[in-house]
MARNU-595268 format. One record per residue: x, y, z of N, C-alpha, C in turn; residue in one letter. Coordinates in steps of 0.1 Angstrom, whole numbers, plus 5000, padded with zeros to 4 digits. Layout:
! MARNU-595268
XYZXYZXYZA
...
END
This chain:
! MARNU-595268
500849885000500050005000500950135000M
500650224991501450344990500750454999L
501350475010500850575019501250715014R
500250795011500550915003500151045010T
500951145008500651285014500551385002A
499851485004499751604995500251725003I
501151794996501651925002501252034993V
500552134999499952244991498552214988G
497652294995496252254994495352354986L
495952394975495152484966494252394957G
493752454946492852394937493352254932D
494552254928495052134921495152014931V
495252044944495251934954494051844953A
492851904949491651834949491751724937H
492351764926492551664915493451554920W
494451584928495351474933494551384942H
493851444951493051364961492151264953K
491351314944490451234936491151124929A
492351154924493151054917493650944926A
494150984938494650894948493550794952I
492350854954491250774959490850664949E
491150674937490750574927491950504921T
493150514927494350444923494550324932T
494550204926494750084933496050084941P
496050054953497250044961497750174967G
496950284966497350414971496250454981A
496750524992495850575002496350715007V
495550805008495950945013495950935028L
497050975034497150965049497451095055T
497951195048498351325054498351435044A
498251555049498351675041499151785048V
499651875040500351985047500152115039A
500152225046500052355040500552465050D
501252565045501852665054500752745061I
499552745055498352815061497752715071D
497952745084497552645095496052625095S
495252725092493852715092493352625081Q
493952645069493652565058494052415060R
495252395065495752265068494752195078A
494352255088493552195098492152165092E
491652265084490252245078490252135068R
491252125059491252025049491551885055V
492451885065492751755072491451695078A
490751785084489451735091488451685081A
488351765070487351725059487751595052A
489051575051489451455043489851345053W
489751365066489951265076491351205075D
492351295075493751265074494551345084V
495751325086496651405095496951535088S
497051645095497451775090498651835095G
499451895087500751955091500852095084Y
501752175090502152305083503552295079T
504252185080505652175077505952035071D
506552025059506751895053507751815061L
508751885067509851815074509151735086Q
508251795093507551735104506651625099R
506051645087505151535082505951415079L
507051425071507851305068508551235080V
508751325090509351265103508351195111A
507051235110506051185119505251075113S
505051085100504150985092505050885084E
504550765084505250665076504750675062A
505150775054504650795041505650745030V
505050695019505950645009506050734997D
505050824996504950904984504351044987W
504951144982504451284985504151354971V
502951414971502651494959502851644963H
503651714955503951854957503151944948V
502152014954501252094947501352244952C
502552294953502852424958503352514947T
503652644950504252734940505552684935P
505852714922507052674916508352704924L
508352814930509652854937509952764949Q
508952684954509152594965509452444961T
509252414948509352274943510652214946H
511752274944513052214946513252174960F
513152274969513352244984512452134989D
511152134985510252034990510551904985L
510851894971511151764965512451704971A
513451794974514651744980514451694994M
513551755001513251705015512651565014A
511851545004511251405002512351304999C
513251344990514251254985515251224997I
515551325005516451305016515851215027D
514451205027513751115036513450985029A
514050955017513850835009512350815006S
511650915002510250914999510150954984V
509350874977509050914963508251044962H
508451124951507851254950507351274936V
506051324936505451364923505251514924L
505751584915505851734915504951794904V
504051884908503251954898504152034889E
503752054876504552134867504452284871K
505452364866506752324861507552254872P
508352154868509152074877509952164887F
510952234882511752324890512052444881V
512652544888512752674881514052694873A
515052614875516352634868516852494863T
517852504855518552384850519352324861R
520052404869520852354881519952274890A
518752324893517852254902517452124896E
517152124883516751994877517851894878F
519051934875520151834875520451784889E
520451874899520651834913519551744918R
518351774915517151694920517151554914L
517351544901517251414895518451324899T
519651394900520751314905520651264919A
520051344928519751304942518751194942A
517751204934516751094934517350964929A
518150964919518850844914519750784925D
520450874932521350814943520550754954R
519350814957518550764968517750644964A
517650624951516850504947515350534948G
514850664947513450694947513150764934V
511850774931511350834919510950984922R
511451074913511051214913510551244900A
509251264899508451274886507651404886T
507651464874506851584872505551544865V
504451624869503151594863503051664849V
503051584839502751634825501351574822H
500351634827499051564827498251584814N
498451694807497651724795497951644783Q
498951564783499151464773498251344774V
497551334785496651224788495151254784Y
494951364777493551374771493351254761Y
492251204762491951074754492151084739R
491651194733491851204718493351224714P
494151284723495551304720496251164722L
495851094732496450954733496050864721Q
494850884716494450804704495350844692T
495550974690496351024679497750974680A
498350984692499650934694499850784690L
498750704694498850564691498750544676Q
497950624669497750604654499050644647R
499750744652500950794646502050684648I
502150634661503150534664502950404656K
501650364653501350244645501750264630R
501850394626502150424612500850424604G
499650444610498450454602498450554592D
499150664594499150774584500550794577L
501350684578502650694572503650774580G
504650824574505650904581505151034586R
505451064598505051194604506051304599L
505451414595506251524590506351634600H
505251674606505251784615504151774625S
504351854636503351864647503252014649V
502052064650501752204653500852214666A
501352284676500652294688500152444689V
498852464689498252594690497552604704H
498052684713497552694727497152834729W
495852864730495352994733494552994746A
494853104754494153104767493553244770E
492353244775491753374778492053414793D
493353444795493753484808494553614807I
494653684818495453804818496653774826D
497853774820499053734827499353814840P
498753934842499054014854497953984865A
497053904862496053864872496353724878V
496753724890497353594896496253494900P
495753414890494753314894495253204902G
496553174901497053064909497653114922R
497653244924498253304936499253414933G
499553504942500453614939501853574935D
502253454939503553404936503853404921W
502853394912503153384898503653524893V
503353634900503853764895505353774896L
506053684903507453684904508053614891D
507253554883507753494871507653594859L
508653594850508653694839507353704832P
506653594829505353594822504153594831G
504353614844503253624853502353494853G
501053504853500153394853500453304840E
500653374829500953304817502253234817F
503253284824504553224824504553094832G
503553074841503552944849502952834840E
502052874831501452764823502052734810G
503152804806503752784793504352644791I
504552574802505152434801504152334795V
502852364796501852274791502052244776H
501952344768502052324753503452274750P
504452314758505852264755505952114756I
505452054767505551914769504651834760Y
503451904756502551834746503351824733V
504051924729504751924717505851814717G
506551804728507651704730507051564729L
505951544736505351404735504851374721R
504251474714503751454701504751434690A
505851514690506751514679508051434682A
508451434695509751374699510551494704G
511851464706512751554713513651624702Y
514051754705514951824696516151734693P
516651754681517951674678519051724686A
519151854689520151914698519752054701D
520552124709520152264713520152354701D
520952324691520952414679519752404671A
518952304672517752284664516552354670S
516752424681515652494688515652644686V
514452694683514352844682513252884691A
513452994699512453044709512353194707I
511053244708510753384708509653414718Q
509753534723508653594732508053704724Q
506753734729506153854724505253904735C
504954034734503954094743503054184735N
501854144734500954214725499854294733T
499654254745498454314752498654334767A
499654264773499754264788500654374793A
500254434804501154524812501654464824D
502854494828503454444841504154314840G
504154254828504854124826505754134814V
506754044814507754054803507154004790A
506253904790505753854777504353794780F
503553784769502253724770502053624759D
503053594751503053494741504353434738G
504453314733505753254730505553174717I
506653154710506753074698508052984700A
507852854700508952764702508952664690V
510052644684510152544673511352464674S
511352344669512552254669512352144658F
513452084655513451974646514051854653V
513451734652513951614659514951544650T
515651444656516651374649516051294637A
514651274638513951204627513451304617E
513851424618513351534608511851564609D
511351544621509951594624510051734629V
509351824623509351964627508251984637T
508452064648507452094658507352244660C
506252304659506052444662504952454674T
505252534683504452554695504152704696I
502852744695502452874697501452884709Q
501852974718501052984730500753134733H
499553174734499153314736498153324747H
498153444754497153474764496353594759S
495353634767494453744763493753724750N
493453594747492653554735491653444739V
490653434731489653324734490353184735P
489953104744490552974746490352884733D
491452824729491452734718492752654718R
492652524720493852434721493752324711R
494652324702494652214692496152164690R
496152034686497451974682497151914668V
497951954658497751904644498951824640V
498751704636499751614631499651604616F
500751644609500751634594501651514590T
501051414584501751294580501651264565A
502351164561502451124547501051104541E
500151054548498851014543497651094548C
497951204554496751284559497151364571G
496151424577496251514589495351464600H
495851474612495051444624494951574632L
493751614636493651734644492951694658T
493651724669493151704682492651834687V
491351844690490751964696490551934711D
491252004720491151974734489852024739I
489252134735488052184740486852094738G
486752034726485651944723486051804725T
487351774729487751644731487551554719Q
487951614707487651534695488951514687S
488851414678489951384669489451374655L
489951464646489451464633490551424623R
490151354612491051304602490751364589Y
491751424582491551474569492551404559H
492051334549492851264540493451354529R
492651454524493151534513493051684517H
493751764510493751904512492651974504G
492452104506491352174499491852264488Y
493252274486493752364476493852314462G
494652384454494752344440495252204437P
495852144446496352004444495351904449N
494151944453493151854458492651764447S
492451634450491951534439490451554436P
489751644444488351664442488051764431Y
486951754424486551854415486051984422D
485451954434484952064442485552064456L
486752104457487552084470486852154482P
486252274480485652344491484452264496M
483652204487482552134491482952004498L
483951934492484451814498484951834512A
485651954514486251984527485052014537G
484052084532482952114541482251994546A
482051894536481351774540482251694550L
483551694548484351624558484251684572T
484251824572484051894585482751864591D
481651844583480351814588480351674594L
480951584587481051444593481751444606R
482951514606483651524619482951594630N
482151694627481351764637480251674642A
479651594634478651494638479251394648A
480451344644481051244653481451304666R
481951434666482351504678481151524687T
480051554682478851574690478351444696T
478351344688477951214693478851164704A
480151184702481151144712480951224725S
480751354724480551434736479351394744A
478251364737477051314744477351174751V
477951084743478250954749479150964761R
480251044761481151064772480451124784E
479551224781478851294792477951194800T
477251114792476351014798477150914806V
478150864800479050754806479550814820K
480050934819480650994832479551004842T
478351054839477351074848476850944854R
476850834846476350704851477350614857L
478650644856479650554861480550634871S
481450554877482450624886483750644879S
483850624866485050644859485350794858S
486650824857487050964857486651034844Y
486351164844485851234832486951254822S
486551294810487551314799488451434802T
488051524811488951634814489751614826H
489651494833490451464844491751394839D
492751474837494051414832495051384843T
494651414856495551384867495451234871H
494251174870494151044874495050944866T
495050954852495950864845497450884849P
497851004852499251034857499450964870V
498550984880498750924893498750774892V
497850714885497850574884499050514877R
499550574867500750524860501950544870R
502050644877503250664886503150564897E
501950544903501850444913502350304909A
501950264896502350134891503850134889R
504450244885505950254883506650234896A
506150304907506750294920506650144925I
505550084923505349944929506049834920E
505949854907506349754898507549784889H
507949914889509049954880508450004867G
509350044858508950104845509150254845G
508750304833509050454831508050544838E
506850504839505850594846505250694836G
504550794840503750874831504550984824P
505751014829506551124823508051074821T
508451044809509850994807510851104812P
511951054817512951154822513451244811R
513651194799514051274788513051384784A
511751354785510751454783510751564794E
510951524806511051614818512251704816A
513351644811514651714809514451824798D
513851784786513751884776512651994779W
511651954786510552044790511252154799A
512052104808512752204817513752294809N
514452234800515352314791514552424784R
513452384778512752484770512052584779L
511452544790510752634799511752734804F
512852694809513852784815514452874804T
514552824792515152904781514153024777S
512852984777511853094775511853194786V
511953154798511853254809513153334810A
514253284805515553364806515853454794E
514953454784515253534772515253684776L
END
């Protein structure tokens, strides 16, 4: 049995609690938060032990696994405290704030023989997982490119996650930029080397922060190109487009849909009426999306399975299996490494 604790009792802690409760072999036994009233209130509501200090928690409780759900600036120290106590640790993204912290943390975990894993949860949206499986099987032939379009209706200067985000160059936006970065890495693969990476910042609307948009691109060793565009202060829209030898796959996160296009609409289209053919394809895709949304909503309401927008549960379940039985877990080390490289590179421009 994995006796588990959560440190940091903000909104994301509730996702971790729900995931732990449905993960075989895991049980929540303790929580901690520097706000003593919050720690006491949540501990009572969840019927677990409550602490205001992680050091006291790991010294007093026989825990095997700690989930760190605190501000980025605290991740390194808290994760190291777990490693020093020979406790496995799962850290919310972004993993740590610098390259030096990443290298010290992962080296310490390896020496201690414990797992230190970052939460890259949004790769576990079901249509994205289906798309990744189809690409891996070669259903569409050779993969040529991946385009990640991530748009968020947030103001970088308004701290939705807490005032601590304002210490980051991109503010609220700067905390979330790692999401599309790791999605691109999982979808396309890893950059061939540092020289294959290009990064730009932009600021089109935000005051008080260094940037409110980023553009990241790289080429993998297999010559797959990946472009990642992430902007704030715009209507939400999140898509991942795979361009392959035999067609295109488009994952739409908002509608939780996966659409396939065999042919293009331009002058090289094999159709006599390419615009009409394209519209009919979009209509068929829309019908399938609607039917899938209704089916998933009914299934979620009638069963105890986690919803399509709960991407923490598959992360927690996979990590629990890796702790108990070995294996890579939900986030490969190489992916965590490159995500940290790109995240810190953006922040340091």
